[in-house]
Structure formats: structure tokens, C-alpha cells
PDB file of N, CA, C and O in Angstrom:
ATOM      1  N   MET A   1      -6.435   9.519  15.827  1.00  0.00           N
ATOM      2  CA  MET A   1      -7.145  10.223  16.886  1.00  0.00           C
ATOM      3  C   MET A   1      -6.199  11.295  17.405  1.00  0.00           C
ATOM      4  O   MET A   1      -4.981  11.120  17.408  1.00  0.00           O
ATOM      5  N   THR A   2      -6.773  12.396  17.839  1.00  0.00           N
ATOM      6  CA  THR A   2      -5.985  13.402  18.460  1.00  0.00           C
ATOM      7  C   THR A   2      -5.202  12.834  19.621  1.00  0.00           C
ATOM      8  O   THR A   2      -5.739  12.076  20.430  1.00  0.00           O
ATOM      9  N   THR A   3      -3.925  13.199  19.707  1.00  0.00           N
ATOM     10  CA  THR A   3      -3.104  12.595  20.806  1.00  0.00           C
ATOM     11  C   THR A   3      -3.135  13.334  22.073  1.00  0.00           C
ATOM     12  O   THR A   3      -2.867  12.772  23.135  1.00  0.00           O
ATOM     13  N   GLU A   4      -3.467  14.637  21.996  1.00  0.00           N
ATOM     14  CA  GLU A   4      -3.609  15.478  23.213  1.00  0.00           C
ATOM     15  C   GLU A   4      -4.784  16.394  23.131  1.00  0.00           C
ATOM     16  O   GLU A   4      -5.135  16.885  22.059  1.00  0.00           O
ATOM     17  N   SER A   5      -5.367  16.616  24.215  1.00  0.00           N
ATOM     18  CA  SER A   5      -6.494  17.536  24.243  1.00  0.00           C
ATOM     19  C   SER A   5      -6.482  18.201  25.690  1.00  0.00           C
ATOM     20  O   SER A   5      -6.874  17.596  26.688  1.00  0.00           O
ATOM     21  N   GLY A   6      -6.022  19.434  25.706  1.00  0.00           N
ATOM     22  CA  GLY A   6      -5.894  20.039  27.038  1.00  0.00           C
ATOM     23  C   GLY A   6      -4.917  19.312  27.854  1.00  0.00           C
ATOM     24  O   GLY A   6      -3.751  19.214  27.470  1.00  0.00           O
ATOM     25  N   HIS A   7      -5.334  18.777  28.998  1.00  0.00           N
ATOM     26  CA  HIS A   7      -4.440  18.027  29.875  1.00  0.00           C
ATOM     27  C   HIS A   7      -4.495  16.544  29.657  1.00  0.00           C
ATOM     28  O   HIS A   7      -3.896  15.772  30.405  1.00  0.00           O
ATOM     29  N   HIS A   8      -5.209  16.147  28.639  1.00  0.00           N
ATOM     30  CA  HIS A   8      -5.384  14.646  28.357  1.00  0.00           C
ATOM     31  C   HIS A   8      -4.319  14.255  27.365  1.00  0.00           C
ATOM     32  O   HIS A   8      -4.226  14.824  26.278  1.00  0.00           O
ATOM     33  N   HIS A   9      -3.524  13.290  27.739  1.00  0.00           N
ATOM     34  CA  HIS A   9      -2.505  12.752  26.904  1.00  0.00           C
ATOM     35  C   HIS A   9      -2.847  11.303  26.578  1.00  0.00           C
ATOM     36  O   HIS A   9      -2.530  10.372  27.319  1.00  0.00           O
ATOM     37  N   PHE A  10      -3.534  11.154  25.393  1.00  0.00           N
ATOM     38  CA  PHE A  10      -4.082   9.836  25.051  1.00  0.00           C
ATOM     39  C   PHE A  10      -3.083   8.838  24.722  1.00  0.00           C
ATOM     40  O   PHE A  10      -3.311   7.649  24.944  1.00  0.00           O
ATOM     41  N   THR A  11      -1.934   9.253  24.182  1.00  0.00           N
ATOM     42  CA  THR A  11      -0.882   8.321  23.765  1.00  0.00           C
ATOM     43  C   THR A  11      -0.348   7.570  25.002  1.00  0.00           C
ATOM     44  O   THR A  11       0.231   6.493  24.854  1.00  0.00           O
ATOM     45  N   ASP A  12      -0.522   8.092  26.157  1.00  0.00           N
ATOM     46  CA  ASP A  12      -0.063   7.404  27.374  1.00  0.00           C
ATOM     47  C   ASP A  12      -0.755   6.083  27.591  1.00  0.00           C
ATOM     48  O   ASP A  12      -0.307   5.240  28.368  1.00  0.00           O
ATOM     49  N   TYR A  13      -1.903   5.915  26.857  1.00  0.00           N
ATOM     50  CA  TYR A  13      -2.746   4.713  27.099  1.00  0.00           C
ATOM     51  C   TYR A  13      -2.822   3.784  25.923  1.00  0.00           C
ATOM     52  O   TYR A  13      -3.540   2.784  25.947  1.00  0.00           O
ATOM     53  N   THR A  14      -2.074   4.121  24.887  1.00  0.00           N
ATOM     54  CA  THR A  14      -2.053   3.305  23.674  1.00  0.00           C
ATOM     55  C   THR A  14      -1.648   1.821  23.943  1.00  0.00           C
ATOM     56  O   THR A  14      -2.351   0.901  23.523  1.00  0.00           O
ATOM     57  N   ASP A  15      -0.558   1.615  24.615  1.00  0.00           N
ATOM     58  CA  ASP A  15      -0.118   0.286  24.901  1.00  0.00           C
ATOM     59  C   ASP A  15      -1.165  -0.462  25.798  1.00  0.00           C
ATOM     60  O   ASP A  15      -1.403  -1.659  25.633  1.00  0.00           O
ATOM     61  N   SER A  16      -1.753   0.274  26.720  1.00  0.00           N
ATOM     62  CA  SER A  16      -2.745  -0.373  27.629  1.00  0.00           C
ATOM     63  C   SER A  16      -3.986  -0.875  26.799  1.00  0.00           C
ATOM     64  O   SER A  16      -4.497  -1.975  27.014  1.00  0.00           O
ATOM     65  N   PHE A  17      -4.433  -0.013  25.851  1.00  0.00           N
ATOM     66  CA  PHE A  17      -5.548  -0.442  25.057  1.00  0.00           C
ATOM     67  C   PHE A  17      -5.125  -1.590  24.137  1.00  0.00           C
ATOM     68  O   PHE A  17      -5.906  -2.519  23.931  1.00  0.00           O
ATOM     69  N   ASN A  18      -3.965  -1.555  23.604  1.00  0.00           N
ATOM     70  CA  ASN A  18      -3.421  -2.683  22.805  1.00  0.00           C
ATOM     71  C   ASN A  18      -3.413  -3.932  23.593  1.00  0.00           C
ATOM     72  O   ASN A  18      -3.884  -4.978  23.146  1.00  0.00           O
ATOM     73  N   ASP A  19      -2.880  -3.827  24.765  1.00  0.00           N
ATOM     74  CA  ASP A  19      -2.779  -5.051  25.659  1.00  0.00           C
ATOM     75  C   ASP A  19      -4.193  -5.626  25.978  1.00  0.00           C
ATOM     76  O   ASP A  19      -4.312  -6.810  26.295  1.00  0.00           O
ATOM     77  N   GLN A  20      -5.201  -4.836  25.898  1.00  0.00           N
ATOM     78  CA  GLN A  20      -6.575  -5.291  26.131  1.00  0.00           C
ATOM     79  C   GLN A  20      -7.297  -5.720  24.843  1.00  0.00           C
ATOM     80  O   GLN A  20      -8.452  -6.144  24.851  1.00  0.00           O
ATOM     81  N   GLY A  21      -6.566  -5.589  23.763  1.00  0.00           N
ATOM     82  CA  GLY A  21      -7.151  -5.992  22.459  1.00  0.00           C
ATOM     83  C   GLY A  21      -7.863  -4.937  21.646  1.00  0.00           C
ATOM     84  O   GLY A  21      -8.536  -5.249  20.664  1.00  0.00           O
ATOM     85  N   TYR A  22      -7.718  -3.700  22.047  1.00  0.00           N
ATOM     86  CA  TYR A  22      -8.347  -2.597  21.297  1.00  0.00           C
ATOM     87  C   TYR A  22      -7.256  -1.889  20.452  1.00  0.00           C
ATOM     88  O   TYR A  22      -6.343  -1.249  20.974  1.00  0.00           O
ATOM     89  N   TYR A  23      -7.404  -2.041  19.152  1.00  0.00           N
ATOM     90  CA  TYR A  23      -6.415  -1.589  18.208  1.00  0.00           C
ATOM     91  C   TYR A  23      -6.871  -0.477  17.289  1.00  0.00           C
ATOM     92  O   TYR A  23      -6.062   0.303  16.785  1.00  0.00           O
ATOM     93  N   ARG A  24      -8.216  -0.409  17.070  1.00  0.00           N
ATOM     94  CA  ARG A  24      -8.725   0.550  16.040  1.00  0.00           C
ATOM     95  C   ARG A  24      -9.746   1.476  16.693  1.00  0.00           C
ATOM     96  O   ARG A  24     -10.295   1.196  17.758  1.00  0.00           O
ATOM     97  N   LEU A  25      -9.979   2.615  15.990  1.00  0.00           N
ATOM     98  CA  LEU A  25     -10.859   3.650  16.456  1.00  0.00           C
ATOM     99  C   LEU A  25     -12.235   3.145  16.612  1.00  0.00           C
ATOM    100  O   LEU A  25     -12.917   3.505  17.571  1.00  0.00           O
ATOM    101  N   ASP A  26     -12.699   2.291  15.676  1.00  0.00           N
ATOM    102  CA  ASP A  26     -14.125   1.820  15.781  1.00  0.00           C
ATOM    103  C   ASP A  26     -14.313   0.897  16.974  1.00  0.00           C
ATOM    104  O   ASP A  26     -15.430   0.746  17.470  1.00  0.00           O
ATOM    105  N   GLU A  27     -13.214   0.268  17.448  1.00  0.00           N
ATOM    106  CA  GLU A  27     -13.325  -0.470  18.723  1.00  0.00           C
ATOM    107  C   GLU A  27     -13.559   0.455  19.917  1.00  0.00           C
ATOM    108  O   GLU A  27     -14.355   0.167  20.811  1.00  0.00           O
ATOM    109  N   LEU A  28     -12.835   1.574  19.897  1.00  0.00           N
ATOM    110  CA  LEU A  28     -13.024   2.535  21.025  1.00  0.00           C
ATOM    111  C   LEU A  28     -14.377   3.130  20.952  1.00  0.00           C
ATOM    112  O   LEU A  28     -14.937   3.475  21.993  1.00  0.00           O
ATOM    113  N   GLY A  29     -14.952   3.277  19.779  1.00  0.00           N
ATOM    114  CA  GLY A  29     -16.283   3.902  19.681  1.00  0.00           C
ATOM    115  C   GLY A  29     -17.445   2.907  19.864  1.00  0.00           C
ATOM    116  O   GLY A  29     -18.604   3.319  19.913  1.00  0.00           O
ATOM    117  N   ASP A  30     -17.144   1.617  19.964  1.00  0.00           N
ATOM    118  CA  ASP A  30     -18.168   0.643  20.101  1.00  0.00           C
ATOM    119  C   ASP A  30     -18.958   0.865  21.432  1.00  0.00           C
ATOM    120  O   ASP A  30     -18.372   1.133  22.481  1.00  0.00           O
ATOM    121  N   GLU A  31     -20.277   0.746  21.343  1.00  0.00           N
ATOM    122  CA  GLU A  31     -21.078   1.052  22.536  1.00  0.00           C
ATOM    123  C   GLU A  31     -20.808   0.132  23.737  1.00  0.00           C
ATOM    124  O   GLU A  31     -21.130   0.495  24.868  1.00  0.00           O
ATOM    125  N   SER A  32     -20.242  -1.013  23.515  1.00  0.00           N
ATOM    126  CA  SER A  32     -19.926  -1.912  24.584  1.00  0.00           C
ATOM    127  C   SER A  32     -18.780  -1.493  25.422  1.00  0.00           C
ATOM    128  O   SER A  32     -18.640  -1.942  26.560  1.00  0.00           O
ATOM    129  N   LEU A  33     -17.913  -0.602  24.867  1.00  0.00           N
ATOM    130  CA  LEU A  33     -16.735  -0.047  25.609  1.00  0.00           C
ATOM    131  C   LEU A  33     -17.179   1.288  26.193  1.00  0.00           C
ATOM    132  O   LEU A  33     -17.171   2.335  25.547  1.00  0.00           O
ATOM    133  N   THR A  34     -17.571   1.174  27.474  1.00  0.00           N
ATOM    134  CA  THR A  34     -17.963   2.432  28.137  1.00  0.00           C
ATOM    135  C   THR A  34     -16.777   3.092  28.889  1.00  0.00           C
ATOM    136  O   THR A  34     -15.733   2.470  29.082  1.00  0.00           O
ATOM    137  N   ALA A  35     -16.958   4.335  29.299  1.00  0.00           N
ATOM    138  CA  ALA A  35     -15.921   4.935  30.094  1.00  0.00           C
ATOM    139  C   ALA A  35     -15.659   4.139  31.369  1.00  0.00           C
ATOM    140  O   ALA A  35     -14.513   4.020  31.803  1.00  0.00           O
ATOM    141  N   GLU A  36     -16.715   3.595  31.969  1.00  0.00           N
ATOM    142  CA  GLU A  36     -16.594   2.812  33.168  1.00  0.00           C
ATOM    143  C   GLU A  36     -15.787   1.548  32.997  1.00  0.00           C
ATOM    144  O   GLU A  36     -14.986   1.156  33.846  1.00  0.00           O
ATOM    145  N   HIS A  37     -16.046   0.901  31.807  1.00  0.00           N
ATOM    146  CA  HIS A  37     -15.324  -0.334  31.495  1.00  0.00           C
ATOM    147  C   HIS A  37     -13.785   0.015  31.232  1.00  0.00           C
ATOM    148  O   HIS A  37     -12.895  -0.751  31.601  1.00  0.00           O
ATOM    149  N   MET A  38     -13.539   1.175  30.594  1.00  0.00           N
ATOM    150  CA  MET A  38     -12.124   1.589  30.365  1.00  0.00           C
ATOM    151  C   MET A  38     -11.465   1.729  31.740  1.00  0.00           C
ATOM    152  O   MET A  38     -10.311   1.327  31.885  1.00  0.00           O
ATOM    153  N   LEU A  39     -12.123   2.267  32.731  1.00  0.00           N
ATOM    154  CA  LEU A  39     -11.523   2.481  34.043  1.00  0.00           C
ATOM    155  C   LEU A  39     -11.147   1.104  34.670  1.00  0.00           C
ATOM    156  O   LEU A  39     -10.160   0.972  35.394  1.00  0.00           O
ATOM    157  N   GLU A  40     -11.971   0.113  34.358  1.00  0.00           N
ATOM    158  CA  GLU A  40     -11.753  -1.240  35.021  1.00  0.00           C
ATOM    159  C   GLU A  40     -10.558  -1.895  34.315  1.00  0.00           C
ATOM    160  O   GLU A  40      -9.802  -2.621  34.962  1.00  0.00           O
ATOM    161  N   ILE A  41     -10.361  -1.659  32.990  1.00  0.00           N
ATOM    162  CA  ILE A  41      -9.296  -2.431  32.329  1.00  0.00           C
ATOM    163  C   ILE A  41      -7.966  -1.730  32.081  1.00  0.00           C
ATOM    164  O   ILE A  41      -6.975  -2.344  31.685  1.00  0.00           O
ATOM    165  N   ILE A  42      -7.980  -0.410  32.329  1.00  0.00           N
ATOM    166  CA  ILE A  42      -6.723   0.433  32.041  1.00  0.00           C
ATOM    167  C   ILE A  42      -6.258   0.965  33.365  1.00  0.00           C
ATOM    168  O   ILE A  42      -6.941   1.766  34.004  1.00  0.00           O
ATOM    169  N   ASP A  43      -5.138   0.536  33.760  1.00  0.00           N
ATOM    170  CA  ASP A  43      -4.522   1.095  35.020  1.00  0.00           C
ATOM    171  C   ASP A  43      -4.240   2.576  34.924  1.00  0.00           C
ATOM    172  O   ASP A  43      -3.814   3.053  33.871  1.00  0.00           O
ATOM    173  N   ASN A  44      -4.457   3.291  35.957  1.00  0.00           N
ATOM    174  CA  ASN A  44      -4.175   4.693  36.109  1.00  0.00           C
ATOM    175  C   ASN A  44      -4.946   5.646  35.147  1.00  0.00           C
ATOM    176  O   ASN A  44      -4.605   6.825  35.055  1.00  0.00           O
ATOM    177  N   LEU A  45      -5.968   5.145  34.441  1.00  0.00           N
ATOM    178  CA  LEU A  45      -6.816   5.927  33.641  1.00  0.00           C
ATOM    179  C   LEU A  45      -7.772   6.670  34.536  1.00  0.00           C
ATOM    180  O   LEU A  45      -8.360   6.078  35.441  1.00  0.00           O
ATOM    181  N   LYS A  46      -7.944   7.988  34.297  1.00  0.00           N
ATOM    182  CA  LYS A  46      -8.840   8.776  35.078  1.00  0.00           C
ATOM    183  C   LYS A  46     -10.171   8.863  34.388  1.00  0.00           C
ATOM    184  O   LYS A  46     -10.227   8.803  33.160  1.00  0.00           O
ATOM    185  N   GLU A  47     -11.222   8.998  35.116  1.00  0.00           N
ATOM    186  CA  GLU A  47     -12.587   9.017  34.573  1.00  0.00           C
ATOM    187  C   GLU A  47     -12.765  10.117  33.524  1.00  0.00           C
ATOM    188  O   GLU A  47     -13.377   9.850  32.490  1.00  0.00           O
ATOM    189  N   GLY A  48     -12.274  11.316  33.729  1.00  0.00           N
ATOM    190  CA  GLY A  48     -12.356  12.387  32.796  1.00  0.00           C
ATOM    191  C   GLY A  48     -11.716  12.085  31.453  1.00  0.00           C
ATOM    192  O   GLY A  48     -12.230  12.378  30.374  1.00  0.00           O
ATOM    193  N   THR A  49     -10.508  11.453  31.617  1.00  0.00           N
ATOM    194  CA  THR A  49      -9.815  11.125  30.380  1.00  0.00           C
ATOM    195  C   THR A  49     -10.499  10.005  29.598  1.00  0.00           C
ATOM    196  O   THR A  49     -10.476  10.032  28.368  1.00  0.00           O
ATOM    197  N   ALA A  50     -11.118   9.001  30.280  1.00  0.00           N
ATOM    198  CA  ALA A  50     -11.830   7.966  29.674  1.00  0.00           C
ATOM    199  C   ALA A  50     -13.023   8.528  28.880  1.00  0.00           C
ATOM    200  O   ALA A  50     -13.296   8.130  27.747  1.00  0.00           O
ATOM    201  N   ARG A  51     -13.716   9.469  29.531  1.00  0.00           N
ATOM    202  CA  ARG A  51     -14.824  10.096  28.879  1.00  0.00           C
ATOM    203  C   ARG A  51     -14.473  10.873  27.648  1.00  0.00           C
ATOM    204  O   ARG A  51     -15.203  10.844  26.657  1.00  0.00           O
ATOM    205  N   VAL A  52     -13.303  11.604  27.700  1.00  0.00           N
ATOM    206  CA  VAL A  52     -12.856  12.345  26.551  1.00  0.00           C
ATOM    207  C   VAL A  52     -12.405  11.399  25.460  1.00  0.00           C
ATOM    208  O   VAL A  52     -12.639  11.673  24.283  1.00  0.00           O
ATOM    209  N   ILE A  53     -11.767  10.295  25.808  1.00  0.00           N
ATOM    210  CA  ILE A  53     -11.351   9.329  24.759  1.00  0.00           C
ATOM    211  C   ILE A  53     -12.592   8.814  24.072  1.00  0.00           C
ATOM    212  O   ILE A  53     -12.639   8.722  22.846  1.00  0.00           O
ATOM    213  N   LYS A  54     -13.561   8.489  24.831  1.00  0.00           N
ATOM    214  CA  LYS A  54     -14.837   7.902  24.213  1.00  0.00           C
ATOM    215  C   LYS A  54     -15.510   8.974  23.319  1.00  0.00           C
ATOM    216  O   LYS A  54     -15.950   8.663  22.212  1.00  0.00           O
ATOM    217  N   LYS A  55     -15.586  10.203  23.788  1.00  0.00           N
ATOM    218  CA  LYS A  55     -16.202  11.345  23.043  1.00  0.00           C
ATOM    219  C   LYS A  55     -15.467  11.559  21.799  1.00  0.00           C
ATOM    220  O   LYS A  55     -16.088  11.675  20.743  1.00  0.00           O
ATOM    221  N   LYS A  56     -14.095  11.624  21.846  1.00  0.00           N
ATOM    222  CA  LYS A  56     -13.300  11.899  20.638  1.00  0.00           C
ATOM    223  C   LYS A  56     -13.451  10.773  19.632  1.00  0.00           C
ATOM    224  O   LYS A  56     -13.593  11.033  18.438  1.00  0.00           O
ATOM    225  N   ALA A  57     -13.422   9.522  20.090  1.00  0.00           N
ATOM    226  CA  ALA A  57     -13.572   8.405  19.191  1.00  0.00           C
ATOM    227  C   ALA A  57     -14.929   8.508  18.455  1.00  0.00           C
ATOM    228  O   ALA A  57     -14.990   8.377  17.233  1.00  0.00           O
ATOM    229  N   LEU A  58     -15.963   8.734  19.185  1.00  0.00           N
ATOM    230  CA  LEU A  58     -17.330   8.851  18.553  1.00  0.00           C
ATOM    231  C   LEU A  58     -17.373  10.004  17.541  1.00  0.00           C
ATOM    232  O   LEU A  58     -17.934   9.865  16.454  1.00  0.00           O
ATOM    233  N   GLU A  59     -16.765  11.161  17.917  1.00  0.00           N
ATOM    234  CA  GLU A  59     -16.727  12.277  16.983  1.00  0.00           C
ATOM    235  C   GLU A  59     -16.036  11.993  15.682  1.00  0.00           C
ATOM    236  O   GLU A  59     -16.503  12.334  14.596  1.00  0.00           O
ATOM    237  N   LYS A  60     -14.861  11.329  15.844  1.00  0.00           N
ATOM    238  CA  LYS A  60     -14.020  10.928  14.735  1.00  0.00           C
ATOM    239  C   LYS A  60     -14.749   9.977  13.808  1.00  0.00           C
ATOM    240  O   LYS A  60     -14.733  10.128  12.586  1.00  0.00           O
ATOM    241  N   LEU A  61     -15.401   8.975  14.431  1.00  0.00           N
ATOM    242  CA  LEU A  61     -16.105   8.013  13.688  1.00  0.00           C
ATOM    243  C   LEU A  61     -17.283   8.619  12.899  1.00  0.00           C
ATOM    244  O   LEU A  61     -17.569   8.246  11.761  1.00  0.00           O
ATOM    245  N   GLN A  62     -17.948   9.580  13.576  1.00  0.00           N
ATOM    246  CA  GLN A  62     -19.041  10.285  12.845  1.00  0.00           C
ATOM    247  C   GLN A  62     -18.531  11.068  11.631  1.00  0.00           C
ATOM    248  O   GLN A  62     -19.194  11.125  10.595  1.00  0.00           O
ATOM    249  N   ARG A  63     -17.381  11.651  11.767  1.00  0.00           N
ATOM    250  CA  ARG A  63     -16.827  12.433  10.661  1.00  0.00           C
ATOM    251  C   ARG A  63     -16.433  11.431   9.546  1.00  0.00           C
ATOM    252  O   ARG A  63     -16.671  11.707   8.370  1.00  0.00           O
ATOM    253  N   ILE A  64     -15.852  10.308   9.891  1.00  0.00           N
ATOM    254  CA  ILE A  64     -15.469   9.294   8.882  1.00  0.00           C
ATOM    255  C   ILE A  64     -16.699   8.803   8.189  1.00  0.00           C
ATOM    256  O   ILE A  64     -16.704   8.744   6.959  1.00  0.00           O
ATOM    257  N   ARG A  65     -17.720   8.453   8.876  1.00  0.00           N
ATOM    258  CA  ARG A  65     -18.966   7.980   8.255  1.00  0.00           C
ATOM    259  C   ARG A  65     -19.595   8.951   7.369  1.00  0.00           C
ATOM    260  O   ARG A  65     -20.096   8.585   6.305  1.00  0.00           O
ATOM    261  N   LYS A  66     -19.599  10.222   7.764  1.00  0.00           N
ATOM    262  CA  LYS A  66     -20.247  11.256   6.865  1.00  0.00           C
ATOM    263  C   LYS A  66     -19.416  11.373   5.595  1.00  0.00           C
ATOM    264  O   LYS A  66     -19.979  11.703   4.551  1.00  0.00           O
ATOM    265  N   GLY A  67     -18.163  11.134   5.622  1.00  0.00           N
ATOM    266  CA  GLY A  67     -17.351  11.261   4.418  1.00  0.00           C
ATOM    267  C   GLY A  67     -17.513  10.117   3.506  1.00  0.00           C
ATOM    268  O   GLY A  67     -17.218  10.270   2.321  1.00  0.00           O
ATOM    269  N   LYS A  68     -17.967   8.944   3.950  1.00  0.00           N
ATOM    270  CA  LYS A  68     -18.074   7.744   3.106  1.00  0.00           C
ATOM    271  C   LYS A  68     -19.267   7.981   2.140  1.00  0.00           C
ATOM    272  O   LYS A  68     -20.302   8.549   2.490  1.00  0.00           O
ATOM    273  N   GLY A  69     -19.038   7.509   0.928  1.00  0.00           N
ATOM    274  CA  GLY A  69     -20.113   7.654  -0.111  1.00  0.00           C
ATOM    275  C   GLY A  69     -20.112   8.902  -0.836  1.00  0.00           C
ATOM    276  O   GLY A  69     -20.847   9.030  -1.816  1.00  0.00           O
ATOM    277  N   LYS A  70     -19.321   9.874  -0.429  1.00  0.00           N
ATOM    278  CA  LYS A  70     -19.244  11.121  -1.162  1.00  0.00           C
ATOM    279  C   LYS A  70     -18.230  10.959  -2.273  1.00  0.00           C
ATOM    280  O   LYS A  70     -17.142  10.439  -2.027  1.00  0.00           O
ATOM    281  N   SER A  71     -18.540  11.381  -3.476  1.00  0.00           N
ATOM    282  CA  SER A  71     -17.568  11.290  -4.545  1.00  0.00           C
ATOM    283  C   SER A  71     -16.690  12.565  -4.517  1.00  0.00           C
ATOM    284  O   SER A  71     -17.099  13.675  -4.178  1.00  0.00           O
ATOM    285  N   LYS A  72     -15.470  12.277  -4.901  1.00  0.00           N
ATOM    286  CA  LYS A  72     -14.533  13.486  -4.923  1.00  0.00           C
ATOM    287  C   LYS A  72     -14.565  14.044  -6.300  1.00  0.00           C
ATOM    288  O   LYS A  72     -14.476  13.306  -7.281  1.00  0.00           O
ATOM    289  N   LYS A  73     -14.695  15.378  -6.395  1.00  0.00           N
ATOM    290  CA  LYS A  73     -14.779  16.006  -7.682  1.00  0.00           C
ATOM    291  C   LYS A  73     -13.526  16.781  -7.900  1.00  0.00           C
ATOM    292  O   LYS A  73     -13.364  17.412  -8.944  1.00  0.00           O
TER     293      LYS A  73
END
């Protein structure tokens, strides 16, 4: 996942997500992990950053899923 986007420094939260049991991109993109839930479980996470993390995770997953099943020529 992109580590920075504008003023958002996502790597600052890697350890916090790991401490909560979130290790992979598909876990961040899961519909049960909302921005509001992220705010509850990650100390010092701001709402805007949580929403960008969620958006980026979903975008990345969509790109990965589009690429599956395509044969390389």
C-alpha cells in the first residue's frame, strides 16, 4: 500500500494495526473494518487518515482483483 499520501503517513500506524491483528490489505478492505472502528482501536489516528486508509485499501484490492484471471502474453 502507498505509505504516504499528501499529509497522511500510513506507516505510522503499521504497528498499531498489527497489534490489533490486521496484517494484510484484504483485512483493511473488509467491510467490517470501518473508519469509525479504526478510530476506536488505533490511538492517535485521525478520522481523515482512517478514511484515506480505507479508500486506498479498497482501491488497491480492486486493482488486484481486476488483474486476477488475466493471462500474461
